[in-house]
C-alpha positions as CSV (number, residue, x, y, z in Angstrom):
1,Q,218.7,-31.4,9.6
2,V,219.1,-27.7,8.8
3,Q,220.6,-25.3,11.2
4,L,220.6,-21.5,11.1
5,V,223.1,-19.8,13.4
6,E,222.8,-16.1,13.9
7,S,225.4,-13.8,15.3
8,G,226.1,-10.1,15.7
9,G,223.4,-9.0,18.1
10,G,224.1,-6.9,21.2
11,L,223.7,-3.5,22.9
12,V,224.2,-0.3,20.9
13,Q,223.4,3.3,21.5
14,P,220.8,5.1,19.5
15,G,222.2,6.2,16.2
16,G,224.7,3.4,16.2
17,S,225.1,0.4,13.8
18,L,225.2,-3.4,14.0
19,R,225.7,-6.1,11.5
20,L,223.9,-9.4,11.9
21,S,224.9,-12.6,10.2
22,C,223.1,-15.9,9.7
23,V,224.8,-19.1,8.3
24,A,222.6,-22.0,7.1
25,S,224.1,-25.5,7.3
26,G,223.0,-29.0,6.9
27,T,221.1,-30.8,4.1
28,I,219.8,-27.9,2.1
29,F,218.7,-28.7,-1.4
30,S,218.6,-25.1,-2.6
31,I,217.7,-21.9,-0.8
32,N,215.4,-19.5,-2.5
33,A,214.6,-16.6,-0.2
34,M,216.5,-15.6,3.0
35,G,215.4,-13.0,5.4
36,W,215.2,-11.4,8.8
37,Y,212.2,-10.9,11.1
38,R,212.0,-9.4,14.5
39,Q,209.8,-9.7,17.6
40,A,209.6,-7.2,20.4
41,P,208.0,-8.1,23.8
42,G,204.2,-8.0,23.5
43,N,204.4,-7.6,19.7
44,E,203.9,-10.0,16.8
45,R,206.8,-11.1,14.7
46,E,207.3,-8.7,11.9
47,L,209.2,-8.5,8.6
48,V,212.5,-6.7,8.6
49,A,213.9,-7.7,5.2
50,T,214.0,-10.5,2.7
51,I,216.2,-11.2,-0.3
52,T,215.7,-13.7,-3.1
53,R,218.4,-15.9,-4.7
54,N,218.8,-13.4,-7.5
55,G,219.1,-10.4,-5.2
56,R,215.6,-8.9,-5.2
57,T,215.0,-7.3,-1.8
58,N,212.0,-6.3,0.2
59,Y,212.0,-4.2,3.4
60,G,209.6,-3.5,6.2
61,D,208.4,0.1,6.3
62,A,210.0,0.7,9.7
63,V,213.5,0.0,8.5
64,K,213.6,1.3,4.9
65,G,216.5,3.5,4.2
66,R,218.3,2.4,7.4
67,F,218.8,-1.4,7.0
68,T,220.4,-3.3,4.2
69,I,220.1,-7.0,3.5
70,S,222.6,-9.0,1.5
71,R,223.6,-12.6,1.0
72,D,226.4,-14.9,-0.1
73,N,224.9,-17.8,-2.0
74,V,228.2,-19.8,-1.9
75,K,228.4,-19.5,1.9
76,N,224.6,-19.9,2.5
77,T,224.9,-16.7,4.6
78,V,222.6,-13.7,4.9
79,Y,223.6,-10.4,6.4
80,L,221.7,-7.5,7.9
81,Q,223.5,-4.1,8.1
82,M,221.6,-1.9,10.6
83,N,222.4,1.8,10.7
84,S,220.8,4.7,12.5
85,L,219.4,2.4,15.1
86,K,216.5,3.6,17.2
87,P,215.2,2.3,20.6
88,E,212.2,1.0,18.8
89,D,214.4,-1.4,16.8
90,T,215.0,-3.3,20.1
91,A,213.8,-6.9,19.5
92,V,214.9,-10.4,19.0
93,Y,215.9,-10.8,15.4
94,Y,215.3,-14.1,13.7
95,C,216.9,-15.5,10.5
96,N,214.6,-17.3,8.1
97,I,215.2,-19.3,4.9
98,M,212.8,-20.8,2.4
99,T,214.0,-23.5,0.1
100,V,212.9,-23.9,-3.6
101,T,210.7,-26.8,-2.4
102,G,208.8,-24.5,0.0
103,L,210.3,-25.6,3.3
104,T,210.9,-22.9,5.9
105,Y,213.5,-22.8,8.6
106,W,214.1,-20.4,11.5
107,G,217.1,-19.5,13.6
108,Q,217.1,-19.3,17.4
109,G,217.1,-15.5,17.4
110,T,219.6,-12.9,18.5
111,Q,218.9,-10.0,20.8
112,V,219.4,-6.4,19.6
113,T,219.0,-3.7,22.2
114,V,219.2,0.0,21.4
115,S,219.6,2.0,24.5
116,S,221.7,4.8,25.9
């Protein structure tokens, strides 16, 4: 059983910052990619950012230059530093991991609301 536990979401004013964390636990053979996706009401889930085991990153166009993804391979943890937040960043943010065997797991999601 694999569990992903996200934390760090909340309410922030436009222009503010938040840092999300996601810890993976359980029987995990080896994690390859880790990432964040988000889904706003009425929208499809979209890519925020991913990072491979060797540190290669990929960002969605909407967050490039504002968000930074990082990971700690020892702690099986992925982080998302979100700066210059905008109201359109409001969504539920989901953590995702893919193992080297191709299995994919999702977290339960954490709400991020950007509003004055």
